C-alpha positions as CSV (number, residue, x, y, z in Angstrom):
1,M,-48.0,-52.7,-80.7
2,T,-45.9,-55.8,-79.8
3,D,-42.1,-55.5,-80.2
4,T,-41.2,-58.4,-82.4
5,H,-37.5,-57.5,-82.6
6,K,-35.3,-60.6,-82.2
7,P,-31.9,-59.7,-80.7
8,S,-28.9,-60.4,-82.8
9,I,-25.9,-62.2,-81.3
10,S,-22.2,-62.0,-82.0
11,V,-19.7,-64.6,-80.9
12,V,-16.2,-63.3,-80.0
13,M,-13.1,-65.5,-79.5
14,A,-9.6,-64.6,-78.5
15,A,-6.9,-67.0,-79.9
16,Y,-3.3,-67.3,-79.1
17,Q,-1.2,-70.4,-80.1
18,A,-4.5,-72.2,-80.5
19,E,-3.8,-74.4,-83.6
20,R,-4.5,-77.7,-81.7
21,F,-8.0,-76.9,-80.6
22,I,-9.4,-73.9,-82.4
23,A,-11.0,-75.8,-85.2
24,E,-13.1,-77.9,-82.8
25,A,-14.1,-74.8,-80.8
26,L,-15.2,-73.1,-84.0
27,E,-17.2,-76.1,-85.2
28,S,-19.1,-76.1,-81.9
29,I,-20.0,-72.5,-82.5
30,L,-20.9,-72.7,-86.2
31,N,-23.0,-75.9,-85.6
32,Q,-25.3,-74.4,-83.0
33,T,-29.0,-75.1,-83.3
34,H,-29.4,-71.3,-83.4
35,A,-26.6,-69.9,-85.6
36,P,-24.9,-66.7,-84.4
37,D,-25.3,-63.6,-86.5
38,E,-21.5,-63.2,-86.7
39,V,-18.3,-64.9,-85.4
40,I,-15.3,-62.7,-84.8
41,V,-11.9,-64.3,-83.9
42,V,-9.0,-62.1,-82.8
43,N,-5.7,-63.8,-83.5
44,D,-3.6,-62.3,-80.8
45,G,-0.1,-62.5,-82.4
46,S,0.0,-66.3,-82.7
47,T,3.2,-67.7,-84.2
48,D,2.1,-71.3,-84.6
49,G,-0.5,-72.6,-87.1
50,T,-3.5,-70.7,-85.7
51,A,-3.8,-68.5,-88.8
52,R,-3.6,-71.5,-91.1
53,E,-6.4,-73.2,-89.1
54,L,-8.5,-70.0,-89.3
55,E,-8.2,-69.9,-93.1
56,R,-10.3,-73.2,-93.2
57,F,-13.3,-71.2,-92.0
58,A,-13.0,-68.4,-94.5
59,G,-16.4,-66.9,-95.4
60,R,-17.9,-68.2,-92.1
61,I,-16.0,-66.1,-89.6
62,R,-14.3,-62.7,-89.5
63,V,-10.7,-62.7,-88.4
64,V,-8.9,-59.8,-86.9
65,H,-5.1,-60.0,-86.5
66,R,-3.2,-58.0,-83.9
67,E,0.1,-58.0,-82.1
68,N,0.1,-60.1,-78.9
69,G,-1.3,-58.2,-76.0
70,G,-2.9,-60.9,-73.9
71,C,-6.4,-62.4,-73.6
72,P,-8.2,-59.4,-72.1
73,A,-6.8,-57.1,-74.8
74,A,-7.8,-59.5,-77.5
75,F,-11.4,-59.7,-76.2
76,N,-11.5,-55.9,-76.0
77,T,-10.6,-55.8,-79.7
78,A,-13.2,-58.4,-80.5
79,F,-16.0,-56.5,-78.6
80,A,-15.1,-53.3,-80.4
81,E,-15.7,-55.2,-83.7
82,A,-19.0,-56.8,-82.6
83,R,-22.3,-55.5,-83.9
84,G,-24.8,-57.8,-82.2
85,D,-27.3,-56.8,-79.5
86,F,-25.7,-59.4,-77.3
87,V,-22.1,-60.8,-77.4
88,A,-21.2,-64.3,-76.5
89,M,-17.6,-65.1,-75.3
90,C,-15.8,-68.3,-76.2
91,G,-12.3,-69.6,-75.6
92,A,-10.3,-71.0,-78.5
93,D,-10.0,-74.4,-76.8
94,D,-13.5,-74.8,-75.4
95,I,-16.5,-76.7,-76.8
96,W,-20.1,-75.4,-76.6
97,E,-23.1,-77.7,-76.3
98,P,-25.1,-77.6,-79.5
99,Q,-28.1,-75.8,-78.0
100,K,-26.2,-73.2,-76.0
101,L,-27.1,-70.1,-78.0
102,E,-30.7,-71.4,-78.5
103,W,-31.2,-71.8,-74.8
104,Q,-29.7,-68.4,-74.0
105,L,-31.7,-66.6,-76.7
106,E,-34.9,-68.3,-75.3
107,T,-33.9,-66.9,-71.9
108,I,-33.5,-63.4,-73.3
109,A,-37.0,-63.6,-74.8
110,E,-38.5,-64.8,-71.5
111,H,-36.5,-62.3,-69.3
112,P,-35.8,-59.2,-71.5
113,Q,-34.4,-57.4,-68.4
114,V,-31.4,-59.7,-68.1
115,D,-28.1,-58.1,-69.1
116,L,-25.7,-61.0,-68.6
117,L,-26.4,-64.7,-69.0
118,C,-24.1,-67.5,-67.9
119,G,-24.3,-71.3,-67.3
120,H,-22.6,-74.3,-66.0
121,A,-19.4,-75.6,-67.4
122,V,-17.8,-79.1,-67.2
123,L,-14.0,-79.3,-67.0
124,F,-12.2,-81.9,-69.2
125,G,-8.8,-82.8,-70.4
126,R,-5.9,-82.6,-68.0
127,N,-8.2,-81.9,-65.1
128,E,-11.8,-83.1,-64.9
129,G,-14.6,-81.8,-62.7
130,E,-17.2,-79.0,-62.6
131,Y,-16.9,-75.3,-62.5
132,S,-18.1,-73.7,-59.3
133,R,-21.7,-72.6,-59.4
134,P,-23.2,-69.3,-58.2
135,P,-26.0,-69.3,-55.6
136,G,-29.4,-70.1,-57.1
137,A,-30.5,-70.4,-60.7
138,G,-32.5,-68.3,-63.1
139,V,-32.4,-64.6,-62.4
140,L,-29.9,-64.3,-59.6
141,D,-30.1,-62.3,-56.4
142,S,-27.4,-59.6,-56.8
143,A,-26.4,-59.4,-53.1
144,A,-26.0,-63.2,-52.8
145,L,-24.0,-63.2,-56.1
146,K,-21.7,-60.5,-54.9
147,D,-20.9,-62.4,-51.8
148,A,-20.3,-65.6,-53.8
149,L,-18.0,-63.8,-56.3
150,Y,-16.1,-62.3,-53.4
151,R,-15.2,-65.8,-52.2
152,Q,-14.3,-67.2,-55.7
153,C,-15.1,-66.5,-59.3
154,C,-18.2,-68.6,-59.9
155,I,-19.1,-67.3,-63.4
156,C,-17.3,-69.1,-66.3
157,A,-16.4,-66.6,-69.0
158,P,-16.8,-68.9,-72.0
159,S,-20.5,-69.4,-71.0
160,V,-21.2,-65.7,-70.9
161,V,-23.6,-63.7,-73.1
162,I,-23.6,-60.0,-72.3
163,R,-25.6,-57.1,-73.6
164,R,-23.4,-55.1,-75.9
165,S,-24.7,-51.7,-74.8
166,L,-23.8,-52.6,-71.2
167,F,-20.2,-53.5,-72.2
168,E,-20.0,-50.2,-74.1
169,R,-21.2,-48.3,-71.1
170,L,-18.9,-49.9,-68.6
171,G,-15.8,-50.0,-70.8
172,P,-13.2,-52.7,-71.6
173,F,-11.6,-55.5,-69.5
174,I,-8.6,-54.5,-67.5
175,E,-5.6,-55.5,-69.6
176,N,-2.5,-57.3,-68.3
177,F,-4.4,-58.4,-65.3
178,G,-4.9,-61.9,-64.0
179,A,-8.5,-61.5,-62.8
180,D,-10.0,-59.4,-65.6
181,D,-13.2,-61.4,-65.9
182,H,-13.7,-61.6,-62.1
183,E,-13.4,-57.8,-61.9
184,Y,-15.8,-57.3,-64.8
185,W,-18.6,-59.3,-63.2
186,F,-18.3,-57.1,-60.1
187,R,-18.3,-54.0,-62.3
188,C,-21.5,-55.2,-63.9
189,L,-23.2,-55.8,-60.6
190,R,-22.1,-52.4,-59.2
191,A,-23.8,-50.9,-62.3
192,G,-27.1,-52.7,-61.5
193,A,-26.9,-55.3,-64.2
194,S,-29.2,-58.3,-64.0
195,F,-27.6,-61.8,-64.1
196,Y,-29.2,-65.1,-65.2
197,Y,-27.7,-68.5,-64.5
198,D,-28.6,-71.7,-66.4
199,P,-27.6,-74.8,-64.3
200,R,-27.5,-77.0,-67.4
201,P,-24.0,-77.6,-68.8
202,L,-23.5,-75.2,-71.6
203,L,-19.9,-76.0,-72.5
204,S,-16.9,-78.2,-71.9
205,W,-14.0,-76.1,-70.6
206,R,-10.8,-77.7,-71.8
207,Q,-7.9,-78.0,-69.3
208,H,-4.4,-78.4,-70.8
209,E,-0.8,-77.4,-70.1
210,N,-1.1,-74.0,-71.8
211,N,-4.1,-72.7,-69.9
212,L,-3.0,-74.2,-66.5
213,T,-0.8,-71.3,-65.9
214,G,2.2,-71.4,-63.6
215,R,1.5,-67.8,-62.6
216,T,-0.7,-68.8,-59.7
217,A,0.8,-66.2,-57.3
218,W,0.2,-63.4,-59.7
219,M,-3.4,-64.5,-60.3
220,D,-4.0,-64.7,-56.6
221,E,-2.6,-61.2,-56.1
222,C,-4.9,-59.9,-58.9
223,G,-7.9,-61.7,-57.2
224,D,-7.0,-60.0,-53.9
225,Q,-6.9,-56.6,-55.7
226,V,-10.4,-57.3,-57.0
227,R,-11.6,-58.0,-53.5
228,R,-10.2,-54.8,-52.2
229,M,-11.8,-52.8,-55.1
230,Y,-15.2,-54.2,-54.3
231,E,-15.1,-54.8,-50.6
232,A,-17.7,-52.1,-50.0
233,D,-20.2,-54.1,-52.1
234,V,-20.3,-57.3,-50.1
235,S,-21.4,-58.5,-46.6
236,D,-19.2,-58.7,-43.5
237,R,-19.7,-62.4,-43.5
238,A,-18.2,-62.8,-47.0
239,I,-15.2,-60.6,-46.0
240,A,-14.7,-62.6,-42.8
241,E,-14.7,-65.9,-44.7
242,D,-12.2,-64.5,-47.3
243,L,-9.9,-63.2,-44.6
244,F,-10.0,-66.7,-43.1
245,R,-9.0,-68.1,-46.5
246,I,-6.1,-65.6,-46.7
247,G,-5.0,-66.6,-43.2
248,R,-4.9,-70.3,-44.1
249,R,-2.9,-69.5,-47.2
250,L,-0.4,-67.5,-45.1
251,V,-0.1,-70.4,-42.6
252,D,0.7,-72.8,-45.4
253,A,3.2,-70.3,-46.8
254,G,5.1,-70.2,-43.4
255,R,4.1,-66.6,-42.5
256,P,2.5,-67.0,-39.1
257,R,2.6,-63.4,-38.0
258,E,0.7,-62.2,-41.1
259,A,-1.6,-65.2,-40.8
260,R,-2.5,-64.3,-37.2
261,Q,-3.3,-60.7,-38.3
262,A,-5.6,-62.0,-41.1
263,F,-7.5,-64.3,-38.6
264,R,-7.9,-61.4,-36.1
265,Q,-9.3,-59.3,-38.9
266,S,-11.6,-62.2,-39.9
267,L,-13.0,-62.2,-36.3
268,R,-13.6,-58.5,-36.3
269,R,-15.6,-58.6,-39.5
270,G,-17.4,-61.8,-38.7
271,W,-18.5,-61.6,-35.1
272,R,-21.9,-60.0,-35.8
273,S,-22.7,-62.1,-38.9
274,A,-22.5,-65.6,-37.4
275,S,-19.9,-66.5,-39.9
276,P,-18.8,-70.2,-39.9
277,A,-15.3,-68.8,-40.0
278,N,-15.4,-67.4,-36.5
279,A,-14.7,-70.4,-34.3
280,R,-11.9,-71.6,-36.7
281,A,-10.4,-68.1,-36.9
282,L,-10.3,-67.9,-33.1
283,A,-8.7,-71.3,-32.8
284,W,-5.9,-70.2,-35.3
285,V,-5.3,-66.9,-33.4
286,V,-4.7,-69.0,-30.3
287,I,-2.5,-71.5,-32.1
288,L,-0.4,-68.9,-33.7
289,G,0.2,-67.3,-30.3
290,L,1.8,-70.5,-29.0
291,P,5.5,-71.2,-29.0
292,S,6.8,-72.4,-32.4
293,G,7.6,-75.8,-31.0
294,V,3.9,-76.7,-30.3
295,R,2.3,-74.6,-33.0
296,A,2.5,-77.0,-35.9
297,S,1.1,-80.0,-34.0
298,A,-1.7,-77.9,-32.6
299,G,-2.5,-76.6,-36.1
300,R,-2.7,-80.1,-37.5
301,L,-5.0,-81.2,-34.6
302,V,-7.4,-78.3,-35.2
303,T,-7.5,-78.9,-38.9
304,A,-8.3,-82.6,-38.4
305,L,-11.0,-81.8,-35.9
306,S,-12.6,-79.2,-38.1
307,R,-12.7,-81.5,-41.1
308,G,-14.1,-84.3,-39.0
309,L,-16.9,-82.0,-37.9
310,D,-17.5,-81.0,-41.5
311,A,-17.8,-84.7,-42.5
312,L,-20.4,-85.3,-39.7
313,R,-22.6,-82.5,-40.8
314,G,-22.5,-83.7,-44.4
315,G,-19.6,-82.0,-46.2
316,R,-16.8,-79.6,-45.9
317,D,-17.5,-75.9,-46.3
318,P,-15.7,-75.1,-49.7
319,V,-14.5,-71.7,-48.4
320,L,-13.1,-72.9,-45.0
321,P,-10.0,-75.2,-45.2
């Protein structure tokens, strides 16, 4: 007998001080070509006109009010309220393409083994561009995805649809943490979850002064914590390239001794994996061993040469400054 069950889908949104954009975001959800089964908005202690904007959608959405606890905590509250087989995440300032849910539900029907679906996002507003893409499309290779995630978070949370039973099994997002989604995708992969990537743009990810946080150092620190937590899950090459990135960051921060240590560690992890970081890491180890009077000019020369070589071979490696 054929299983004709069609999975239900909940949409969850965390909202804080979102009065300017939340109506547009909700309209993009409610006007989907395949309507969601429920829409849950957690008002995370907003003191502006967010609650008033939400009242305009009475009867079409369910609103949960809570004291401010941050975005991960608000999403945890929303997931606890959700009842769909799958849960779609959306920011209170983002805009979905009209067919987003239709396309993702078609994917679930075609690939019932998939646990987490995501797709491409276009940045607009204060910054314009495209969100970084994972390696490949369709059902993703888990090992390659782990390496890509180790270098940078390449899964845009407002594009994600996740199996609710997987979320319940793995537990909530880490709260008061600046890389909660990055950590969660690793947690899913460690648990054996299957990921699917749709290369079509599924949403427009709004960039504005309130979400372009000034807490970059804290977020970088949280990202480094995620890498330490999941280092055993990725290849030596990915670790070598990330150590090189850390070394360059330390050079720019004026911390040459720590930078040299990072480059030496990069060489140790990358020498057997033919990492593209190897030659550059070696060059920086030599440069940082020079007297301080010649170090800066030598560093500028090596950087210019490496970028020139990148241009000749058709583009700069995004993980190797």
